[in-house]
C-alpha positions as CSV (number, residue, x, y, z in Angstrom):
1,M,87.2,101.1,85.5
2,L,90.2,100.9,87.5
3,A,91.3,97.5,88.7
4,A,90.4,97.0,92.2
5,P,86.6,96.9,93.3
6,G,85.7,99.7,95.5
7,V,88.3,102.4,94.2
8,R,86.6,105.3,92.9
9,R,88.2,106.9,89.9
10,G,87.3,110.6,91.5
11,P,89.8,112.8,90.0
12,A,92.5,111.8,87.8
13,A,95.4,110.0,88.7
14,F,97.8,112.5,87.8
15,V,101.5,111.6,87.6
16,P,104.5,113.8,86.1
17,A,105.1,112.6,82.5
18,D,108.4,111.2,83.0
19,T,106.9,108.7,85.9
20,L,105.2,107.1,82.8
21,R,108.1,105.9,80.8
22,P,108.8,102.6,82.6
23,I,105.2,101.5,82.6
24,R,105.3,102.2,78.7
25,E,108.6,100.5,78.5
26,A,107.1,97.5,80.2
27,G,104.1,97.1,77.9
28,W,101.6,98.5,79.9
29,P,99.3,100.6,77.6
30,P,96.0,100.4,79.7
31,A,97.9,102.0,82.8
32,S,99.5,104.2,80.8
33,R,96.0,105.6,79.7
34,L,94.3,105.7,83.1
35,L,97.3,107.5,84.6
36,E,97.1,111.0,83.0
37,P,100.4,112.9,82.4
38,M,100.5,116.4,83.9
39,E,102.9,119.5,83.9
40,P,105.0,120.7,85.0
41,V,107.1,117.4,85.9
42,P,108.7,118.7,89.0
43,P,106.6,120.4,91.5
44,A,107.8,123.8,92.6
45,F,108.2,122.7,96.1
46,L,109.2,119.4,97.7
47,S,107.4,119.1,100.8
48,R,107.4,116.5,103.8
49,P,105.0,114.5,105.2
50,C,105.3,116.1,108.6
51,E,104.4,119.4,107.2
52,W,101.1,118.0,105.8
53,T,97.7,118.4,107.3
54,A,95.5,115.0,108.1
55,E,93.5,115.7,105.1
56,Q,96.4,116.2,102.8
57,L,98.1,112.9,104.1
58,R,94.7,110.9,103.1
59,D,94.6,112.5,99.7
60,A,97.9,111.3,99.3
61,A,97.2,107.9,100.6
62,L,94.1,107.4,98.1
63,H,96.4,109.1,95.1
64,V,98.8,106.1,95.9
65,L,95.8,103.7,95.6
66,R,94.8,104.9,92.6
67,V,97.9,104.7,91.0
68,Q,98.5,101.2,92.2
69,A,94.8,100.2,90.8
70,A,95.8,102.0,87.3
71,A,99.2,100.2,87.2
72,L,97.3,96.5,88.2
73,H,95.0,97.4,85.6
74,G,98.0,97.1,82.9
75,G,99.7,94.4,84.5
76,G,102.0,96.3,86.8
77,T,102.2,97.4,90.4
78,L,103.9,99.6,92.5
79,S,106.8,97.5,94.2
80,R,107.4,99.9,97.2
81,V,105.4,102.8,98.6
82,C,106.6,105.7,101.1
83,A,104.9,109.1,101.6
84,E,107.9,111.0,100.4
85,A,107.3,109.8,96.7
86,V,103.9,111.8,96.7
87,Q,104.2,115.6,96.3
88,F,101.5,118.3,96.1
89,L,100.9,120.7,93.0
90,G,98.7,123.2,94.8
91,S,95.8,121.0,96.3
92,R,96.7,118.1,93.5
93,P,98.9,115.0,95.0
94,V,101.2,113.7,92.3
95,W,103.3,110.5,92.2
96,T,107.0,111.2,91.4
97,D,108.7,108.0,91.9
98,P,109.3,106.4,88.6
99,T,111.4,103.4,89.6
100,A,108.9,101.8,91.9
101,F,106.8,100.3,89.3
102,A,107.5,96.7,88.2
103,A,105.5,93.8,86.6
104,H,103.0,92.2,88.5
105,D,103.1,88.5,88.9
106,G,99.3,88.2,90.3
107,G,100.3,87.6,93.8
108,P,99.6,90.0,96.8
109,W,100.8,93.5,97.0
110,T,104.3,93.5,97.8
111,A,104.1,97.3,99.2
112,Y,101.1,96.3,101.1
113,A,102.8,96.7,104.7
114,D,104.8,100.0,103.3
115,F,101.4,101.3,102.7
116,S,100.2,100.4,106.3
117,R,103.0,101.9,107.7
118,A,103.6,105.1,105.6
119,F,99.9,106.0,105.5
120,L,97.1,104.2,107.3
121,S,99.2,104.1,110.8
122,P,99.4,107.7,110.9
123,L,96.0,108.5,109.7
124,L,94.7,105.9,112.3
125,A,96.7,108.0,114.8
126,A,95.2,111.6,113.7
127,A,91.9,110.4,113.7
128,R,92.4,109.5,117.4
129,G,93.9,112.9,118.3
130,L,97.5,111.5,118.5
131,P,100.2,113.3,117.2
132,R,101.8,111.8,114.1
133,G,105.5,111.9,114.6
134,E,108.3,112.3,111.7
135,E,109.4,108.7,112.0
136,V,107.5,106.1,110.2
137,L,106.8,103.3,112.6
138,T,107.1,99.5,112.2
139,L,103.5,97.7,112.3
140,R,104.2,96.3,115.7
141,E,105.3,99.9,117.2
142,A,102.2,101.4,115.5
143,S,99.8,98.8,117.1
144,R,101.1,99.4,120.4
145,R,100.8,102.8,120.3
146,L,97.2,102.7,119.1
147,P,94.3,102.3,121.9
148,L,93.0,99.1,122.9
149,S,89.5,100.8,121.3
150,S,91.3,100.3,117.8
151,Y,90.7,96.9,118.1
152,F,87.0,97.1,117.3
153,Q,88.0,99.2,114.2
154,P,87.8,96.9,111.3
155,G,90.7,98.7,109.1
156,A,92.9,99.2,112.3
157,L,92.3,95.4,113.1
158,R,92.8,94.0,109.7
159,H,95.7,96.3,108.2
160,I,97.7,97.3,111.5
161,H,97.0,94.9,114.8
162,V,96.9,91.4,112.8
163,P,99.5,92.0,110.6
164,A,101.8,93.6,113.4
165,W,101.8,90.3,115.2
166,L,100.7,87.4,113.0
167,G,102.9,88.9,110.0
168,S,101.4,90.8,106.6
169,W,100.3,87.7,105.0
170,A,97.5,87.4,107.9
171,G,96.0,90.9,107.5
172,G,96.6,91.1,103.7
173,S,94.4,89.8,101.0
174,R,94.7,87.1,98.5
175,T,95.2,89.1,95.6
176,A,96.8,93.0,95.4
177,E,93.4,94.2,93.7
178,Q,91.4,93.1,97.1
179,A,94.2,94.6,99.1
180,V,93.7,98.2,97.6
181,A,90.1,98.1,97.7
182,S,89.9,97.2,101.6
183,L,92.6,99.8,102.1
184,W,90.8,102.2,100.0
185,G,87.7,101.9,102.5
186,A,90.0,101.9,105.6
187,V,91.3,105.4,104.8
188,E,88.2,106.9,103.2
189,S,86.1,106.0,106.3
190,L,88.4,107.9,108.9
191,D,86.9,110.8,110.6
192,L,89.6,113.1,110.2
193,R,87.6,116.7,111.0
194,P,89.5,118.7,113.1
195,R,87.8,120.8,115.9
196,W,87.8,124.0,114.2
197,A,84.9,126.4,113.0
198,P,84.1,126.2,109.1
199,W,86.5,128.2,107.1
200,Q,84.4,131.3,105.5
201,T,85.8,133.9,103.4
202,S,85.8,137.0,105.3
203,E,85.8,140.8,104.7
204,C,89.1,142.2,104.4
205,G,89.6,145.7,106.8
206,R,90.9,148.6,105.1
207,E,94.4,147.9,106.6
208,D,94.5,144.3,105.4
209,G,93.2,145.3,101.9
210,L,96.2,147.9,101.5
211,L,98.7,144.8,102.7
212,R,97.3,143.0,100.1
213,I,97.8,145.5,97.6
214,L,101.4,146.3,98.5
215,L,101.9,142.5,98.2
216,K,100.5,142.6,94.7
217,E,102.5,145.3,93.7
218,A,105.7,143.8,95.0
219,V,105.4,140.5,92.9
220,R,104.3,142.6,90.0
221,C,107.6,144.9,90.1
222,R,110.0,141.7,90.5
223,P,108.1,138.6,89.7
224,P,109.7,135.8,91.7
225,Q,109.9,132.4,91.1
226,L,108.0,131.2,94.2
227,V,106.6,133.0,97.1
228,Y,107.0,131.8,100.7
229,V,104.5,133.2,103.2
230,F,105.0,132.5,106.9
231,G,101.8,133.2,109.5
232,D,99.3,133.6,106.8
233,G,96.7,131.4,108.6
234,G,93.6,131.0,106.3
235,G,95.7,131.9,103.3
236,N,94.4,135.6,102.3
237,C,97.7,137.0,101.4
238,A,98.9,133.8,99.7
239,R,95.6,133.8,97.5
240,T,96.2,137.6,96.6
241,I,100.0,136.3,95.2
242,V,98.3,133.3,93.6
243,A,96.0,135.6,91.5
244,E,99.0,136.9,89.8
245,G,99.9,133.8,88.4
246,I,102.9,132.8,90.8
247,D,103.0,129.7,92.6
248,C,103.1,129.9,96.6
249,V,103.6,127.9,99.6
250,S,102.0,129.3,102.7
251,F,103.4,128.0,106.4
252,D,101.4,128.4,109.5
253,A,101.9,126.8,112.9
254,D,98.1,126.2,113.4
255,S,97.3,123.0,111.7
256,R,93.4,123.6,112.0
257,K,93.9,126.8,109.8
258,V,96.2,125.2,107.5
259,A,93.8,122.2,107.0
260,A,90.9,125.2,106.7
261,C,93.0,126.6,103.7
262,Y,93.7,123.3,102.2
263,L,90.2,122.1,102.1
264,H,89.2,125.3,100.6
265,E,91.8,125.2,97.8
266,R,90.7,121.6,97.2
267,A,87.3,122.6,96.9
268,A,88.3,125.2,94.3
269,G,90.7,123.2,92.4
270,G,93.7,125.2,92.8
271,S,96.9,124.2,91.7
272,R,99.3,127.0,92.8
273,L,98.9,127.4,96.6
274,L,100.3,124.6,98.6
275,P,99.4,125.3,102.4
276,L,101.8,123.4,105.0
277,V,102.2,123.5,108.9
278,G,105.4,125.0,109.7
279,S,106.9,128.1,111.3
280,L,109.7,130.3,110.8
281,A,110.8,129.9,114.6
282,A,111.3,126.2,113.8
283,A,113.0,126.7,110.8
284,A,115.8,124.2,110.6
285,G,114.0,121.4,109.2
286,L,111.9,123.1,106.6
287,A,112.3,123.2,102.8
288,P,115.6,121.4,102.7
289,G,115.8,121.4,98.9
290,A,113.5,124.7,98.5
291,P,114.4,126.4,94.9
292,R,116.4,129.7,95.2
293,G,114.8,133.0,93.7
294,G,111.9,133.3,95.4
295,L,110.5,135.8,97.8
296,A,109.8,135.2,101.6
297,V,106.8,137.0,103.1
298,V,106.8,137.2,106.9
299,L,103.6,138.3,108.2
300,S,103.0,139.4,112.1
301,R,101.6,136.3,113.0
302,G,105.0,134.4,111.9
303,L,106.9,136.9,113.5
304,E,105.3,136.5,117.3
305,P,107.5,133.7,118.4
306,L,110.6,135.4,117.3
307,L,110.4,138.8,118.9
308,P,110.7,137.8,122.4
309,L,114.3,136.2,121.6
310,G,115.8,139.6,120.4
311,L,117.9,138.1,117.6
312,L,116.6,136.2,114.4
313,P,117.7,132.6,115.1
314,E,120.5,131.6,112.8
315,A,118.5,128.6,111.5
316,A,115.6,130.8,110.3
317,A,118.1,133.5,109.1
318,A,119.7,130.9,106.9
319,L,116.3,129.6,106.0
320,L,115.3,133.1,104.5
321,L,118.5,133.5,102.7
322,R,118.2,130.4,101.0
323,L,114.6,130.9,100.0
324,G,114.3,134.2,98.6
325,E,116.4,137.1,97.0
326,R,114.0,139.6,99.1
327,V,112.1,139.4,102.3
328,L,108.9,141.3,102.8
329,L,108.2,141.8,106.5
330,E,104.8,142.9,107.9
331,F,105.2,144.6,111.1
332,D,102.1,145.6,113.4
333,P,103.1,146.9,116.8
334,R,99.8,146.0,118.1
335,A,100.2,142.2,117.6
336,A,104.2,142.4,118.0
337,K,104.2,144.6,121.4
338,A,107.6,146.0,120.4
339,D,108.8,148.7,118.2
340,L,110.1,148.6,114.4
341,A,113.7,149.4,115.5
342,T,113.8,146.4,117.4
343,L,112.7,144.1,114.6
344,L,114.8,145.5,112.3
345,A,117.7,145.2,115.0
346,A,116.9,141.3,115.3
347,F,117.3,141.2,111.4
348,R,120.3,143.4,110.8
349,P,123.0,140.7,111.1
350,W,121.7,139.0,108.0
351,F,119.3,141.7,106.4
352,R,119.4,145.6,105.6
353,P,116.1,147.4,105.0
354,D,115.6,148.7,101.6
355,E,112.0,150.2,101.8
356,V,109.5,150.6,104.6
357,A,105.8,151.1,103.3
358,P,103.1,152.1,105.7
359,I,99.9,150.3,106.1
360,S,98.2,152.4,108.7
361,T,98.9,155.6,110.7
362,A,99.1,153.2,113.9
363,G,102.8,152.2,112.9
364,R,101.6,149.1,110.9
365,C,104.1,148.6,107.6
366,L,105.6,146.6,105.2
367,C,109.5,146.4,105.4
368,S,111.2,145.3,102.3
369,L,114.5,143.5,103.4
370,V,117.7,142.7,101.1
371,P,120.6,140.3,102.2
372,A,123.2,142.5,104.0
C-alpha cells in the first residue's frame, strides 16, 4: 500500500531507472520497490504542459502524487514539483527529475503549493471551460481567475483560495500524507469531459486506406527514429506508423480530437503514440528539444491554415528541417482549395520534391520532400 490514505495504486508509478538512484543512495528501499523502473530512460520526445489535453494534465498530476506517496512510504519526499518534470511515454506518464527527492522530516509537504499552482489551478480552469494558458500562476492570481462559484468547491477552496489569502499553512494539512490524499481527491473528482462525441473507430475509405499503405511503405523503406504527424485528428495515420514499431508524436489543433485519441491510447495501454495539441501554423514554440533523424508527415488538415499564406512560414519551415530528414506531404485539392504547384511553390525555398505517389484520380497524392 502507498503511504497516503485514499491514494490508489492504480497503474505502477513508473519512473526512469536513473531517477531511483538518489532514493537508493538515501537508503529508502521501500520507495524503490514501489517506484518501478522502466525503459527507455529518456522519453523519445519532450513535450510541454501547454501541449497536453486536460486529461493528460490530470494523469500527470495523479502520477506525481503516486510518486510522492511512494517516496513518503520510504522516508523521502519530493522537495519541489513542476509539470515539466513529468513526460509521457505514449499514454504513460513518467517522473524525470531525480534531483527533486530529499529526506522527509515528518512535517508538511514542502512542495504542496508548487503542486497546486502547476496542476490543480490549471485543472480547475479546464473543468470550468477557461483557457489554461502557458504561464504558471501564483495561488493569488489563480484564485482571482476562478469564478466565485469555485468557493463552493471543496478542492478549490481548500487548496487554492484559502492558501492564496491566508498562506499555504492554512490550506494545507498537518502531514504530507494528508495533503497528498486531499489533493488526490480534489484532482480525481474534477469533471474534465470535453463537449465532443465519443471517439469511435470508423471504417476507412479506399483513399484513406491507400494513404496508410503508402505511409507504411515509407517507414519500412527508410525506418526513422521518430515520426511527427501534423493534422491527424483521431490518430489513424499515427497508429499505422506505430504498428510498424516506430514511436510517433501526433499534433492536431483540435484539442477535443487529441483528447479522444489520448483516451483511446490510454485504454489500450499504448506506449508509442503521443497525441499533443499543436499545429504547424503555430510552429515557433513546438518541439524545442526534438531529436533529429525523424520523419515529418503533414496531412491535409495540417496544411489548411498555411496554404492561404502562399509561402510556408519561416518558423514552420525551420521546425520541419529540424524534425526530419524527409517530409511527407498529403495533398488533397478538395480540402486545400489549391493546386499541387501552389503547394510545392510554398515549400520551394526550403524543400524540393523527391517523389509523388497518387492516392486518387481526383488529384489527391502523397509528396515526398527533401531539404533543398
